[in-house]
N, C-alpha and C positions, 0 to 999 in steps of 0.2 A: 504494500500500500504506500503510495507516494503522494504527498499533499501539495507538491509543486509550490513550495515556499522558498525556492532557491534565492531569489533576490533578497528577501528579508533575512534568510538564513545566512547569507554571506556576511551580513552586518552582525547578526547576533552571535555567530560562532566566534568572531574576533572579540566581541564584547565579553562573551562568557569567559574566555581565556584570561582577559585582562581584569575581570571583576572577581576572580576566584579569591584573591587575597583580601579584597574589600569585604566579601561575604563572610570570610572566616574570622574577621575582626568583630562581627556583630554578635550579639548575645545568642546563646543557645536557647531554642524553644523545646527541642527534644534531644535527650541524651540517653542512649542505650549502651550499656557496657556488659560484655561477656554474657549475653542472654542465651540460656540453654533451656530446651524443651524437648522431651522424649516421650514417645508413646510405645511403651514396651522396649523392644530392641531397635526401634526406629528413632534415631537421633536426628530430629528435624532441624533444630537450632543447636549449634555446637560451639557457642562462643561468639555470637553475632554482635557487632558494634555498629552504631549509627549516630551521627550528629546532624541535626537540622537547625540551620541558623534563621534568624528573623528575616523575613522577606525572601527566602530562598525557595526555588523549585528544585527538589531533589527527587530523582527517579530511582526506584529500586526495580531491577529486573532479575528474574530467575525462572527456571523451568517449572512446569506444573509439578506440584508436590515438593517444591524446594523449601517451603516454609514461609512464604510471603504473607499468606493469610494468617498463619499462626502468629507471626511477628506482630501484625496489626492488632489481633485480638488481645495479645499480651499487653500491647501498648496502651489500649483503652480500658484494660482491666476486665475484659470479657473472658479471659483465660489466665490462669495462674502459671507463671513460668516456674520451672524447676529451680532455677537460680539466675542471678544476674541483677542488674540495676537499671531501672527505667525512671527517668525524670522527665516530666512534661510541664513546661512553663513554671519551673522552680519547685514542683511538687513531686515527691517520690510516690509513684503510683501504687506500689505494693504496700504502702503504709496507710493508705487512705481508707476511711470507713465509707459506707455506701452513700451517705449524704454528700460528703466531700468529693467522692468519685463522680456522682451525678452532676455536681456543680462544675467540675473540671470538664466533663463531657459536653457541657453546654458551650464551652469555648472551642470545641473541636467539631468541625463539620466533617461529614462523611458522605461521599458520593458513591453509592453502591453500584456494582457492575450492572445489575438489572434494573436500576433506578428505584425499585422498591416503593413505588407509589401505592397507596391504598385504592384498590379498584372501585370500592363502594363509595368513595368520597370524591367530591369535585376537586378541581385544582385548588380553589380557595380553601376548602376544608383540609386538604393535604398540607397546605402551608400554615394553617392555623394550629394544626396538631402540635408541633414543637413549642408553639407559643403558650399553649395551655399546659404542656408538660413542664415547662421551665419558667413558671411565673416569677420565681425568685430572681431571674435575670432581667426580664422585661417589665416586671410588675403586672398588675391587673389591667390589661389593655382592654378597654371597653369597646373602642372602635378599631377593629383589626384591619379594615380595608386599606388604609393608607400604607401600612407596613407590607401587606400582601402585594399591593399594586407596585410598590417600590421594588420589592424583590423580583417580581415578574418582569418589570420593565428593565431591570438590570440584565436580564437574559433575553430580552426582546420578545417577551410573550405576554405583555399586558392584556391582550385581547382574549386570553384563554381562561380567565379567572373562573368562569362558571361552566367550563367544559369538564367532561369526565375523562379519565385516563385513556379509556378505550377509543376516544375521539382524537387522540394525539398520535403522531408518528413516533418512531423510536428516538429520533433526535430531539423532538419536542419533549418527550418524557424525560430524557437526560437533562434537558435545560430546566424543566420544572423541578426535578430532583435537586439540581444545583441551587435554584431559587429557594427551595425549602431549607437547604443547608445555610444559605446566606441570611435567612430571616433572623437568626440569632446572632448575626455578625461575629462569626468565629474568628479566632486568631490563627488557627491552624486548620487546614482542610486536607483530609485524606481522600485520595482518589483511587478507587479500585477499578482498574482497566477502563478508563473513561471513554476510550474509542472502540471498545469491543463491540462487534456486531453492527457497526455503523458503516455506511458507504463512505468513500474517500472525501466527498464534498462535505457531508455532515460531520465527519470526524475532524476535518480541518476547521469547521465552524466551532466545534466544541473546544478544540485546542486554542483558537483565538479568544474564545470566551474565557477560558482558564487564565490566559495571559492578561486579559483586560481586568478580571477580578483581582488578580495579584497586584496589578498596578494601582487600581482604585482603592483597595483596602489594605495594601501591604501585608497580605496574608502570607504565611509560610505554608508551602504545599509539599506533601509527601505523596508521590505518584507511583502506584504499582501498575506496571504495564508489560505486555509482551510485544507491543508495537514499536518496532525500531524507529520508524519515522516519527511517531509521536515523541519518543525519547529524544530524538535528534532536535526537534523543534522546541520542545517545552523545557528540557532540562538545562539547569546551570551546572549541575553536578550529578553523577550517576554512581550507584553502587550495584555491583553484580553479586547476587546471592548464590553461592556455589558451595556444596558440601556443608551447608549449615552455617557458613561464615560469610562475612563481607570480603569476598575473595579478591575483588579489584574495585578501586575507586578512581574517579577522575572525571574530566569533561568527556562529552561524546567523542570529540576529536581525538583525545588521548587514548580512550579505550578502543575506538574503532581502528586505530592504527597499531594496536598491540599484535605481537606475533605469538602470544601465549595461546595454545590450542583451546583452552577452556574459555578464554575471552573471545577469541575469533569466532567460536561457535554461535555467539549471540548475534553476530553481524553478517553472517553468511546468508545470502538470499536463496 
């Protein structure tokens, strides 16, 4: 899949290489150290490390079953790691009680691979759902329409407020899911295969939207993807998850030029 962003990419690849040092001077929003998780004899994570800085787009790539989803679940406290250290926005996840964990999750947006919209709810009701669940963050909002409309307009879908998910295309569902994520104004967004199942034109639109959201809100983004072209365009830095560890790290240009067979395997067409 090629998104034909060559003109823009010529600029961004040079900027990415030059901005690496700047990014690494910014404060950490996620810090994972020596994360380990096994299921019986299957050692999925075997000492994984990750650092995400403020305002950064970090891509994690790994083969199916490599541990990407397990890592994300440990990160947000949905799964308990066997050992290791996870800090998100200054809070050690494994030490938080349920109330503090829920409060932390309100600052973390999650774009699910399948969009995960509630089929029985309108678009408006889907966006109102996290507002009702996290009243401690937004307060008791009496008139939700302005916030719902703002979030939908941010993704170019203000006109869909009263439609049902079944009336939306795959790309529109992905945009509405992102709008639902944005309604709580998260500081970090986790993207799980954001372009999976989309045609090249729609995938390009989603990538551009992700970049726009980052610039507008200075969000820090952790992006899980198998899509090499998505990684090329969106990443400022990449981590390759191999054998349960952060096997290789660097910019797309650095990693795609590697002669290491395990790294090369990610970039072969």
